[in-house]
C-alpha positions as CSV (number, residue, x, y, z in Angstrom):
1,M,135.3,33.7,-25.0
2,S,138.2,34.6,-26.7
3,R,141.4,32.4,-26.6
4,L,143.4,34.9,-25.3
5,A,140.9,34.8,-22.7
6,I,141.1,30.7,-22.5
7,A,144.5,30.7,-22.3
8,I,144.9,33.2,-19.6
9,A,142.5,31.7,-17.3
10,F,144.0,28.4,-18.0
11,I,148.3,29.5,-16.7
12,A,146.1,31.1,-13.6
13,V,144.4,28.0,-12.3
14,L,148.5,26.6,-13.4
15,A,150.1,28.4,-12.0
16,A,148.0,28.8,-8.4
17,P,149.8,26.3,-6.9
18,A,153.1,27.0,-7.7
19,A,152.2,30.0,-5.4
20,Y,151.5,28.4,-2.7
21,A,154.0,25.3,-3.1
22,G,156.5,26.2,-1.9
23,G,157.7,27.3,1.1
24,W,156.6,25.6,4.4
25,A,158.3,22.8,6.6
26,T,157.5,20.2,9.4
27,V,159.4,19.3,12.8
28,T,159.5,15.8,13.9
29,L,160.0,16.1,17.5
30,A,160.1,13.1,20.4
31,P,157.4,14.6,23.7
32,P,159.6,14.6,26.6
33,P,160.0,11.3,28.4
34,V,157.1,10.9,31.1
35,G,158.0,11.0,33.9
36,L,160.1,14.5,33.3
37,E,160.4,16.3,36.9
38,A,160.4,19.8,37.9
39,D,163.5,22.0,36.4
40,A,165.5,18.6,35.1
41,T,166.3,19.1,32.0
42,W,164.7,18.1,28.9
43,T,167.4,17.5,25.9
44,A,164.8,18.0,22.4
45,Q,166.0,16.7,19.7
46,L,164.2,19.0,16.8
47,T,164.8,18.0,13.1
48,V,164.0,21.0,10.2
49,L,162.8,19.5,6.8
50,R,161.1,21.8,4.1
51,H,158.0,19.9,2.2
52,G,158.0,17.7,4.6
53,R,160.5,15.8,3.2
54,T,164.5,18.1,2.8
55,P,166.4,18.1,7.0
56,T,167.5,21.6,6.6
57,D,169.6,24.2,7.4
58,G,170.8,27.6,8.5
59,A,166.3,28.0,10.1
60,A,166.4,28.8,13.8
61,P,163.8,26.7,15.4
62,S,162.9,27.1,18.4
63,I,160.4,25.5,21.9
64,T,157.8,28.1,23.4
65,I,155.7,25.9,26.7
66,R,153.1,27.6,28.6
67,G,151.5,26.4,31.9
68,N,150.1,28.6,35.3
69,T,153.2,30.2,35.6
70,G,153.6,31.7,32.6
71,S,155.8,30.9,29.0
72,Q,159.8,30.4,28.6
73,T,161.2,29.8,24.7
74,F,163.9,28.3,24.6
75,R,166.3,28.8,21.0
76,A,167.8,25.6,19.6
77,K,171.1,25.7,17.9
78,P,172.3,23.6,14.8
79,A,172.9,19.7,16.2
80,G,175.4,18.2,14.0
81,A,173.7,16.4,10.6
82,T,171.5,18.4,8.3
83,G,168.5,19.9,9.6
84,T,168.7,18.9,12.9
85,Y,168.8,20.6,15.9
86,V,169.2,20.3,19.6
87,A,167.6,22.8,22.3
88,H,167.4,22.4,26.3
89,V,164.2,23.2,27.7
90,V,163.3,23.3,31.4
91,F,159.8,23.0,32.9
92,P,159.8,24.8,36.4
93,T,157.1,23.8,38.0
94,A,155.2,20.7,38.2
95,G,151.8,20.1,36.5
96,R,149.8,20.3,32.9
97,W,152.8,22.1,29.8
98,D,151.6,22.7,26.4
99,Y,154.7,23.6,24.0
100,D,155.0,24.0,20.4
101,V,157.8,24.1,17.4
102,S,158.6,28.2,14.7
103,D,160.1,25.5,12.9
104,G,161.7,29.1,12.4
105,L,162.2,28.2,8.9
106,A,161.8,32.2,7.4
107,A,166.1,32.4,8.8
108,T,166.7,29.8,5.8
109,G,165.3,32.2,2.8
110,Y,162.5,29.2,2.0
111,G,159.8,31.0,3.2
112,V,157.8,31.7,6.4
113,S,158.1,30.1,9.4
114,Q,155.1,28.3,11.3
115,T,154.0,27.3,14.4
116,H,153.8,23.9,15.5
117,T,151.5,22.6,18.6
118,Y,152.4,19.1,20.1
119,S,150.4,17.4,22.9
120,P,150.2,19.0,26.7
121,V,152.8,16.5,28.6
122,E,152.5,16.0,32.0
123,I,155.6,17.1,34.5
124,A,156.0,15.7,37.5
125,P,156.9,17.0,41.2
126,G,160.8,17.2,41.1
127,T,163.4,16.4,43.6
128,G,164.4,19.2,44.6
129,G,168.2,18.5,42.7
130,G,166.8,19.1,39.5
131,G,170.2,22.0,39.2
132,R,168.7,25.2,39.2
133,G,169.4,25.3,43.2
134,I,172.1,24.5,45.5
135,P,173.6,21.4,44.8
136,A,174.6,18.9,47.4
137,W,178.0,19.0,47.4
138,A,177.9,22.9,48.3
139,F,176.1,22.3,51.7
140,A,178.1,19.3,52.3
141,L,181.6,21.5,52.1
142,G,179.9,23.9,54.0
143,A,179.4,21.9,56.8
144,C,183.1,20.6,56.5
145,L,184.5,24.2,56.8
146,L,182.0,24.6,59.4
147,L,183.3,21.7,61.2
148,V,186.8,22.0,60.7
149,V,186.4,25.9,62.2
150,G,184.7,24.9,65.9
151,V,187.5,22.6,66.1
152,T,189.9,25.3,65.5
153,I,188.0,27.8,68.2
154,V,188.4,24.7,70.7
155,T,191.1,24.2,70.4
156,R,192.9,27.0,70.6
157,Q,190.7,27.4,73.9
158,R,192.0,24.9,75.3
159,Q,196.4,25.8,74.5
160,R,195.2,29.2,76.1
161,R,193.4,28.2,79.7
162,P,195.9,28.6,82.1
163,A,197.3,25.4,84.3
164,P,195.7,25.3,87.7
165,A,197.3,26.6,90.5
166,S,199.2,24.2,93.1
């Protein structure tokens, strides 16, 4: 083999790892708390680490949940510290849910986004006060208004009665 062919082969071997060395990220994320109920909000805090080490701003991460009622995606927003993001995730029903995170690395210009899969979670049945229905204070206010209207009607009817003839 000629020296030129050997040199080209040597450069190709050295260049190949460099082509695959950049453009990837990992995501650190604590799982939802044990006992999280349906319709409750999980404030998911995640960190996007370029090359598994460097916290990276400018990413557009999101969390996607998948269950028997379908799937939903929640966008994460920057949380202050470099590379940290927060997503407010709500599991709409009780049961087993899968979830994954798109690291959103493509938005930084450093690489392509990848999806990171996590272990499924079990979501507990909600207590009914999870925030998507009518709040309890609205029922209390309505009951008070009905009571005031009822007392007003009864009082006015008593005032309109004619006095008995003597």
